[in-house]
N, C-alpha and C positions, 0 to 999 in steps of 0.2 A: 503493500499500499505506499501511496505517496501523500505524504500529509503536508499543508501549507498554514501558516497564518495569513491572513488577508485581511483586507478593508475593501469592501464595495463600492465606498465614496469616501473623499476627503474628510468627510465629517462622522464617518460609521466608526463602530468601536472594532477593535482587533478580534478577529473570531477564528475557529479551529476548522479546515477544512479539508476533505480528501480529494484528490485529482481523479477525475473519472472521464477518460478521453479527453474532449476540451472543455469540459466542466469543473467546478470546484463547486462542491458538494458540501454544505453546512451541517455538519455532525449532529448539533445540538438539535437544529431547526429539522433535520431527516428524522432523528431520534424521535422528537416530539410527535411525528407522524406516523410511528410504529410503537408508540406507549413506551418509549425506553428512553430512561435520561441518560444522555451522553454530553460530554463536556464541551466548553465553549472555548478552551484553551488548550495549547499543546502539553503545559506542566500538568494541568488537570488529567489529561488523557492519560500521560505516563505515568501518575500516580496509580492509575487504575490496576496496574499490574500487568505482568505478562499475557496472561490469558485475554485482555481487552483487544490487543489486534485480531488474534483469529476470529472471536465474537464479531466484532465489526466489521471485519470483511465479510463474515458469513451473512450478516444483516444488509449489507449493502448487496451483495449476490443475490439476496432474495428479490429485490426490486426488479431485476433482469432489464436493469439500465432505464426504467422509467422513474423519476422522481417527481415527487408531488410540486406543484407550484409553490415556488417561492424558498425552495430549498436547496436550488442550484442555479448556478449563475455561470456564464462563460465564463472561463479562463480570462480571455482577453480583455475582459471588461472590470476586472479586479485589479487592485495593488497588492501584490505580494511582499510580505515583511520579512524580517529575520524569522527563522522556525520557532525559535525562541526569544521573542524580542528583549526579554530582560532576564536573563538567567541569576538564578537565585545565590550562586557563587561565581567565583573566577573561573574563567577557562582555564585548564590543565594545558599547557604549552609544550611539545617535546623538541627541543633542540638537537641539531645534528644527528639526525636520524637516518640519513641516505648516505653512503660510502661517500660517492663524490662530492656531497653537499660538505662533508666533513673536510675534504682536501681544499676544497676553494675556499672555505671558512680561515683555515690555517693561514692561507696565503694573506689574505686580507684583513681579517677581523680578531688577530692575538689569541685565536683558540688551538687547543692541541690538535696537532696532525694525526695524533693515534686515535684508534676509533672508541669511543666512548665504552668502558666494562658495563656502565649501567644507565637507564634512560637518564638525560639532561632535562631538567624539568623546570619551568617556568611557569608565571599566569599572566592573563590578560584580564583586567576586571570588567564586569558587566558594562560598563559604559562606554566600551570600546565595541560594543557589536552594533553593526547596521544592516539593513536588508539589502536584496537585490535593487540595483540601480541608484542607491543613494550615493552620494559624493564622499570620495574619500577626503578627508582635511590636511591640505599642505601647510603647515605652518612655517613660514619661511622665519621667524623670530626664534624656532627651536631649533628646525632641522634645514641643512641641505644635503641629506643623503637618506631621501624616502625611498625604501626599496620593497620589494615584492616576494612574496613566498605562497604558493598554492598548497592545500593540504587537503587530506580525508579528515573529517571530524567524525568521532564516534560518541554518541549520546547514550548514557547508563539509563537503563529502564528501572533497575531493581538495587537493592542497598547491597553495597559489595564490600567486605571486608574481610581482608585475609583470603582472598579467592585463589584458588590454584588455577594455573595455565590451561588447564586442558576442560576447566568448566569456565573459563572468564569470560566467552563470548555469549553465554548464557545470559548474562547481565546486561547485555548491550538491547537497546531499545532500537536504534537506527542509526544511519549515516547521514551525512550533509557534506556541502563543500564550505572551505573555511579560505580566506585569504588573510596570511598573518604579515600585516603590515608592518614594517619595521623602521625606525628613524636610528641609521646605523650610528649616528654620532650623537647619541642620547643615552647611549651606554654609560652607566656611572659604577665605577670601580667593580667592573665585571657583573654588574645587575642588570638585567634585561627588562624589570618590568615597566620602567619609565620609556624606552626605546620602542617597547612593543605593545605597552597599554594605554596609549592615548587615544583620545575619542574619535571613532571613526577607524580605529586599527584592526578591527575584527568583522569585515565582512564575512556574510553567513547567508546560505540557503543554496537555490531556491526554494528547495524541497527537504524533508527528511524521508529519505525511502527507509521502511522497517526492516528490521534484522532477518526477517524470515524470505526476505528477496534478495540478500546479499548474504548467502551462507559463507560466504569466502572472502573477506574483505582484503585479501592478500592478492588479488588479481585484477586490479583496477587501475586503468590508464589515467594519468591526470597531467594537465597540461596549461599552461600560462601565454597570453599573449601582452604586448604592452603597443598599442597603435597597431595592431595588426599584424606585429612582427613577433614570431613565436621566441620565447625566453625559456621555458623549461617545459620538459616532455618526459615523462618516464612512468613507471608502474608502481605501486603499492607493492608488489613482489620484494623491489628492492630496499625495504625498511630494513634497518638493523635490528628492530626491536619492534616485533610485529604487535598487532592491537592488543592480542590476547596478552603477550607479555607485558604491555604496558599496564593494563587492567590488573595483573597479577601484582607488578611491582608497586605501583600507587597504593593499593589498596592494602599493602602490608602493613602500610604506616598511617594512611589517610582513608577515612572511610568513605566510599565513593557512593552518592546519594541519587534517588531519581532525578532526571534532569541535567546532571552534570556532563558536563563537555569535554572531551578529549582531543585537541586537534594534534595529530598525530607527528608531525613534522613534514618537511620539504625537501625535494630532490634538489640537484644541482642545477646552476643557470638564474641565481639569482644576482640582481645589480652589482653588489659587492664582489661577488667572483669574478667578474668579467674585466678584461684587459683592453681598453681600458673601461674603469668601473662606470656603470649607467645608474640613474637616479631617475625617478619620475619627478615630475612637475605638472603644475595647473595647466588644464589643457590636454592633459595624458588619459588616455582609456585603458584601462586593466580588464581582460577578460579571463576567467579560470573556468576549468571543467575537470569535473572527476566522472569518470564512464558510469553509465547506470544510474546517476544521481540527478545532474544536471550544470548549467553555465550561469555563472555570475558575471555581471558586466557594471564596471563602477568606472565614473568620471574622476579626475583628481581635480581639486578645486581648491583655491586659495583661501586659507582660513581667516 
């Protein structure tokens, strides 16, 4: 199932929908027509637990593509927001999680050339999240080295504490696309949160694809372009620490809760690793895609 958070108009409230062909089915309104109480937000849906996806999928299938008036609107008529517009907690970011990115970072960002023995973890605050087509803010007073990173993001569906790797994917609700924007000249004493956590630095969406439709998250192509020129292209198979390893590692010391988001790292091709180095500026457009999930498109504008 593909789930979205959307607005039907500028003034309308954000609501939870499922994409069915070229329609957005409002789950709460559809549920009312079936005598079922369904949530109106993504976090409420995640909170229902692991059986909710299969139950709602079956309910939608029972409609056989015929939905009551007022419960579905054309996808082209809505504004998609970040799937979780305001996460409850900071997003977990994973650094240096593709071999070639480790090498390029060592050349230009003063990081170690040795492959990490454990996941490198940082965070991005909820205020960094923006949805599809929203502007990425370039604050020239703060940075002159604004960089891009396309990533697969995993969304936790069930409370995870000390889980084993072989069971870790059972705790995933779904997956989405994330762009980890980074102001390379804003790192402070080796700390990354100010570099990566500024407002608008976590574009996310356009949908959440539930985990039942992506049984193996390590087979997905991902790519990114700037002004139509390809900068990154790889496959999640080349992660150093796979999604299940990341969940197992983080949950050893930090309880993962429903709605928590893990941005799983980026492949080579970032601006800092190029010769000469490249940065994005107001007027540029970034497009990022993860296979089977969707595409994000964002203009860069002056803050």
